[in-house]
N, C-alpha and C positions, 0 to 999 in steps of 0.2 A: 503492500499499500503505500502510495507516495502522500508526505503530508508536509503543507510547508507552515514553519514556523515563522510569524511576524511581529514584527513590533514596530508600529508605526507613530510617529511622531508630530509632532504640527509642519516641519518642514521637512520630515526625514522619512525613510522605511526601508527597515531594516530585516533580513529575510534568510533565510536558509529552507531549500527542500529535502527529504530525507526519505529513504526506502524502508519503513518500517514493516514489523519489528527490529529490524537490523542493525536500526540508529545509524544508517552508511548515509554520509554526506555527500548528495549529489551534489549540489550548488549551494552558493553565498552569495550575498551579494549586501549593498546598501548604498539606495536613494538619496542625492542630499541635495538642498537647496530648492526643494519642490515648494515651487510659487513663486519662489525669488531668482533675479539675476543670477547667470553662473551656474545653474543647476548642471548634476552630474551623474553618471551611476558608476558603480563599480562592480564586476562579480569574477569569484571565483570556482573555477571549473577544471577538471583534469589536473591540480595545481598548477592553473595559470589563472593569473592576476588580471582581469582586462579593466582600462579604464575606457569610457564613452561620456565626452559630453553631448547632452542632449537639453532642449527645451521642456520643463516638466513644470508646465502651469497650473498643474493638478495631482493629486492621488491618485484617481483616474489613471490618468495619462502614466504614470509610476507604475501602476500594476499591470496596464495593457503591453509597457514595455517588457516588464519582468516577465509576461505571458510567453511573448515573441521569442524572449532570448532561452527560454526554454523548450521551445519548440526548435528554435537556430542551432542552440547548442546540444540537441539530440536527448536531453534530460526527459523529455516525454515526448510522445507522438501526436496526443492531443491531447485539449483541454482534459476529457473525460476521465483520462489517466491519475488526476488530482480527484484524490477521494475526502482531503478536508483539510480545513486551515484551524490553526492553533491563533489566536491572535493574546499578545501580553497587555492585560488592561492592568494599570495602576493602582485603582482603587475600588476596590468589592463592598466597602462598609464592615458594618456585623452583619450583614444579608448571606455574603458568601462565604464558606468556610475550605472549599475546597474548586475545583475548574470545573467549569457546565458548560453544556450544550446551550448557543446562543437559539433564542428566539426573541420575539417584540416585546415580553417583560425581562428580559434579560438586558436588552438595550433601552428601555426604557428606563432602568435601574440603574445601569453606568451613566447617562445622562443627566439625571436627580442627582447622581455622588459629585457631578462635575463640581458644584462648589465648593468640594474638598482636597479636588485636583484639578485645578482650571488650566492648565498646562499641557494634560493629559489625556485625563478619559476624552475628552472632544477630538483630540486626534485621536486616542484608539479606536472613538465610534467612527470616526472618517473610513480607517482601515476596511473595518466591520462590513461598514456601506459599502463599500466599493468594492470586496471580495463577493459581497452577498449579490451586488449587481452583475458582474462579470463573470462570477461563478454560479449560477444559480442553482445547480445540481451539487451543488458540495455542501456539508455540513461542518460548519465553525462555531470554533469553542473559544471559551473567555478563561485565561489563564489568569487568576488576579496576585498582584504583590503582595496585598495584603492578606494573601487567605492563609498563610501557614503561620502567621502572626495571632491570629484569633484564637490561638488556645492560653494565649497570655491572663493569669488571675486580674479580678480587679481589682487587687489591690497593686496589679503595675500596670494595668491602663487607665484607672484615675486619675486624675488631676487632683492637687488639694485648693479647689475652685471651687463658687456657689454649684452644686451639685446640680440646680434644673442646666447649668451649662451641657451638662451630659444628657439630661433627657431629653432635653428643648432643641440643641444644636448639634447635638453628634459630637461635644468634643471632650475627647479622650486620646490617648494614645492609639493610633492603628497599627504605627512602623512601616517598613518596605524594604525594598529586596528579600520577601519573602521566599519567592520562587530560588533566587541564589544562595539564600540560608538552609531551603530543602534540600537542595543538590548537593550543598558539602556536606550534610550531616548523613545523607542517604549514601554519600561516597565514602566517608569514614568507616560508617555501620559495614560496606561492602568489605572495607581492607582490613577491618579488624576482626569481622565476623561475630558483632556484638548488637542486640537493637538497645542495648539497655545503657547505654553510654551515656556521659554529664558531657556534653560538647561546648563550649565557645567556639563560634564563629564568627571570626574577621574578615569582614568584605572589605576590602579597602580599596579603591578607587579615588576618582575625580571626586565621586559620592560616595559613602561610607557608613557601615555600621556595623555594632557587634551584635550577637543574638546567644542570649544562654537558650541549651537545647538539653533536656530531659527525657531522658529516654523516648525520641521521635517529637518530644512536644516543647513548643518553645514558651518559655517562661517569662522571660523580660526581652526588650529589645533597646535602640539608643535613640533609634529615628522614632517618632513622637504624632503629634496633629498631622505635622507636613513633614518634606524631607528635611528642612531646613533646622534640625533639634540633633542634641548628640554632639556629636564629633565635629571640630574643625573638617572643613574637606576641600575642595580645589578652589570655590568660589562662593561657599557659603561660611557663615558664623559658625553654625552649629548652636549651642546653647549658652543662652549669653544671661544677663540681668538684665530683664525688661524693663525697668527706668531707665536704662539707657537711652531706649529708643526716643522717647517724650524729651529727654532733656538734652539730645542732640536735634531735636528737632526744635526746640526753641534755641538755640546756639546758631543754628545754620539754615534757619527760616523752611528749612526743608519740610512737604509734606510727609505724611505717612506713605504712601504709596512709594516715595522717593525714598524714603526711609528703608523700607524692607524689600526695596530694589539695591540698595547699596547692600544688605544684608544676606543677598541670594547671589549677590553677581558680585560683588565688587569687594569679598572679603574673602576669609579662609588665608590660603596661601598665597593668592593674588594681594587680599589688602596688607596681611603680615608685611611681606617680602616686598610689594612695588612694583614686582619681575611679572611675575606668571602664577598660575596656576597649574602647572604641569610641574609632578613632585621632581621629575627629570632636569629640568630646569633649576629648579632648588637644589638638586645633587650638585647639578655643575656649580652651583651658587658657591656651595658649601666648600668643595675641592678649591675653591677659590678664596676661599677666607670672608665671603660675605656675612658680615652680622646678619644682615636680617633675614636671611634666606637659613641660617644656625637657627635662630631664634623661630623661626617661624615652623623648623622642623620639631627643635623642643615642643613648643608647644604641641602641636600634632602626635606627637609621640608621647608626651603627658596625658591627653585626651584620652588616647587608646588603653593606658595604663588604668585608667581611674576607672573604666567602665570593666576593662578584662579583672582588676582586682574583683569589684564590688559583685563581677558575676560569677566568680570563684568563690566568695563568701555566699552569693545566694545559692548557687548549686551543692554548697558544702563538701567542698572540692570538684576538682575539675578529672576527669579522664581523660583529656583530649582539648587543645588548642590549636584552631585549623585559622590557616593564613589565604585567602584567595580575593580575587580582584586585580587590575593591574601594578598598584604597589603591593600588595600583600603576594601577587606570586613571585613579580621580578624587581623590587629594592630590596636586595640583599641587606643594605646596612641599615633600613627600617627594622627589619626583624630582628635582626642582633641583636641592636639598641634596644628594643622592646624584650627580648629574651633576657638581655643581661641585667635589666632593671627588676625582674620579676622573679630574680633566680632566689628570692627571701619561698618564694611558692614551691621549691623544690623543682624549678624548669632549669636543665641544663642545656645548653646550645652545643649543635655537633658542627661545628665552624666549617669544617671542611663539606659536611652535606649542604649548610646553608647556600653555598657557593651555585646551587642551581638554579635555573628561572624557569618559570614557566611550565615546569610538568610536578605530578605528583612525587614527591618524597619528604621523610621525615627527618625533621631537620633537628633534632631533640639525642641525647644520646642515650643509650640502654638503659642507663642506670638514673635516668629524667623520671621524677616523681609524677610528670605529667608529660605525655607522648605530645609532640608539637608537628605539625604536619603540613605542609604548601599541598593546598587543593583547587587545580585551579577551573573556577566557578564554569559552569555549562547551563545557562536558562534557557538556550534555545532547544534544549535537548528533554528538559524539562517540559517546557508547553509539547515538543510533538508526544512523548509519552505521554502525558495527559490526553492529548488529543488522540490517539489511538486507543486508547483504553478507552475512553467513553463512544467513540463512533463503534468502537465492536461491542459494545453493549457489556 
């Protein structure tokens, strides 16, 4: 069965085509700058990466182009061979605790939840509607980023604010990156051959979050009501003292919208370093002795350690700590610094093993009380798995 995994953004469309249940990747790619001048797309097929410039005024044009490329590259001989499409949907609220087949009620709920994810849910819905229009024979599945994290207890997801904010407005911790954390947990269960693991999952990239997972169920996570909570990130501040906001508004004359924009787009690595939101640029600055790049990384690692230590206690000890995401999988120095700073938890670094990048590897010594692994995340394959299972019934 050929299944497409799709992640539609406001001006982008990422995809992979899988031969299921083998989980064989047939082709992958991304369409960028949809609806913007200078649009283009890249596809990877048979080990070759191809970039093409093309006017992409709408998502419908992008999807049509995608389908044409599948035919041209002989991935399929007809559209009928595509049996299902799995869609990443950022917000499922409290309603969805697992992936679901998409019907009109599901689409209505995704739209209603757009207030909670205004940059993501509308774009996800555009992707769903486009594939429904162009491939009317295909079954579509929604895979929610929030679903895996709906096992959090009330003590973890209720904020200490007037309770009616939760009951009337839905203000609570939802968490995100749930599909990634679910993959990381399932992979480490497979590696260690156990289902009763206490796992601290660290998804560290331009966006980032940690999750505490006990026997396959998430009990806490660092992201909150929105993705700008918890850790410092590429351009996001993460958690800060909320009284900073009205103070800076008074001092700067900026509106609340401008301040929120600053906290989402001009903070984090970019805000502290003044140079870049990319951790690779921060590392290059550190090598040159740039004091603000050094400070940015120290703040970043400190935030991770605080959450990691918190979750270690919440789990009453951890069996394994997993690093994933662009930084978690590739930033050797960040992993080393974090592990050295939590040696008091019984963690011991295998320095040689830690030199690895982008592959599954154990980076703790055999006598470490907590096993530490790099687990390259794969949200797309989780989308394909859920889609295949639901379509198969």
